[in-house]
C-alpha positions as CSV (number, residue, x, y, z in Angstrom):
1,Q,-0.2,0.3,0.1
2,A,1.6,3.0,-0.7
3,Q,1.9,5.8,1.7
4,L,2.9,9.2,1.7
5,V,3.7,11.7,4.9
6,E,4.0,15.4,4.3
7,S,6.1,17.9,6.8
8,G,7.5,20.8,6.8
9,G,4.2,23.3,7.0
10,G,4.0,25.8,10.3
11,L,3.5,30.0,9.8
12,V,5.7,32.4,8.8
13,Q,6.1,36.5,7.9
14,P,4.6,37.2,4.4
15,G,7.9,37.4,1.8
16,G,10.0,33.9,4.3
17,S,10.3,30.6,3.0
18,L,9.5,27.4,3.9
19,R,9.8,23.9,2.1
20,L,7.7,20.9,2.5
21,S,8.5,17.4,2.2
22,C,6.3,14.3,1.1
23,A,8.1,11.1,2.0
24,T,7.1,8.4,0.2
25,S,6.5,4.4,0.6
26,G,4.9,1.6,-0.6
27,V,6.4,2.2,-3.9
28,T,7.0,-0.5,-6.7
29,S,6.6,1.2,-10.0
30,N,9.5,3.4,-11.7
31,S,6.7,5.1,-13.9
32,Y,4.7,7.8,-12.5
33,A,4.8,11.8,-10.9
34,V,4.3,12.6,-7.2
35,A,2.2,16.6,-7.4
36,W,2.0,19.7,-4.3
37,F,-2.2,20.3,-4.5
38,R,-3.2,22.5,-2.1
39,Q,-6.6,24.1,-1.0
40,A,-7.1,27.5,1.6
41,P,-10.6,27.1,3.1
42,G,-13.7,27.4,1.9
43,G,-11.6,26.8,-2.0
44,E,-10.9,24.2,-4.0
45,R,-8.5,21.8,-3.8
46,E,-5.5,23.4,-6.9
47,F,-2.9,22.2,-9.2
48,V,0.8,23.6,-7.8
49,A,3.3,21.3,-8.6
50,A,4.5,17.9,-10.1
51,I,7.3,15.9,-11.0
52,R,8.2,12.8,-12.8
53,R,9.4,9.5,-13.1
54,P,12.4,8.5,-13.9
55,N,12.6,11.6,-16.0
56,G,12.6,14.0,-12.8
57,A,10.1,16.5,-15.6
58,T,8.8,19.0,-13.0
59,Y,5.5,20.7,-14.0
60,Y,4.0,24.0,-11.7
61,R,0.9,26.4,-11.7
62,D,1.8,29.0,-13.9
63,S,0.8,31.4,-10.9
64,L,3.9,30.1,-9.3
65,K,6.3,30.0,-11.4
66,G,9.3,31.0,-10.0
67,R,8.6,30.8,-6.6
68,F,8.0,27.4,-5.3
69,T,10.1,24.9,-6.5
70,V,9.3,20.5,-7.0
71,S,12.5,18.7,-6.6
72,R,12.7,15.3,-5.5
73,D,15.7,12.9,-3.3
74,S,18.5,10.5,-5.6
75,A,16.4,7.9,-4.2
76,W,12.8,8.8,-4.6
77,N,11.8,8.7,-1.5
78,T,11.2,12.4,-0.1
79,I,9.7,14.6,-2.5
80,F,10.6,18.1,-1.8
81,L,8.3,21.2,-3.0
82,Q,10.9,24.8,-1.3
83,M,8.3,27.9,-1.4
84,N,9.8,31.0,-1.5
85,N,8.7,34.8,-1.3
86,L,5.6,33.6,0.5
87,K,2.1,35.3,0.3
88,P,-0.5,35.5,2.5
89,D,-2.7,33.4,-1.5
90,D,-0.6,30.6,-0.4
91,T,-2.2,29.9,2.9
92,A,-3.8,26.6,2.3
93,L,-3.9,22.7,3.6
94,Y,-0.9,21.0,1.6
95,Y,-1.3,17.6,0.6
96,C,1.1,15.4,-1.7
97,A,-0.6,12.9,-4.4
98,R,1.0,10.9,-6.5
99,Q,-0.6,9.1,-9.6
100,L,0.5,6.2,-12.1
101,N,1.8,5.9,-15.6
102,P,0.9,9.5,-16.1
103,I,0.7,11.7,-18.9
104,V,1.4,15.4,-19.4
105,S,-2.1,16.1,-20.5
106,T,-3.1,14.0,-17.0
107,I,-0.4,16.0,-14.5
108,R,-2.2,18.5,-12.9
109,T,-5.3,16.5,-12.8
110,K,-7.1,15.9,-9.3
111,D,-8.5,13.4,-9.8
112,R,-5.9,10.7,-11.4
113,Y,-4.2,11.5,-7.9
114,I,-4.9,7.4,-6.1
115,Y,-2.9,8.1,-3.1
116,W,-2.8,10.7,-1.1
117,G,-1.3,12.4,2.2
118,Q,-3.4,13.7,5.0
119,G,-1.8,16.9,4.8
120,T,0.2,20.2,6.8
121,Q,-0.7,23.2,7.1
122,V,0.7,26.2,6.2
123,T,0.1,29.9,7.2
124,V,1.6,32.9,5.5
125,S,1.0,35.7,8.2
126,S,2.6,39.4,10.0
């Protein structure tokens, strides 16, 4: 059974940075994507960023390019989301999720992700 566990959330001032981690286990495939989604109170769960195995291709929500960076460790055990110049609008519960055998057109599609973590809260406030 695949498992994903997020960590690294917290309270940060506007302009600050956080790095989220997604620890993955139970992976038996070399073809999958791990994505970060976020959901603000009262809002929809939206795509943030993703990284695809095996080629390491990355994908971003257009509005977050340049501030957020997705990466992974050498063994693909942990996926990271580096968030810089954080804004109050970035406040949300951040989830990581995995999609098996993805194609480019489904990387940003929430419903194609089967395995989800429990989320880590990010609050940007002064």
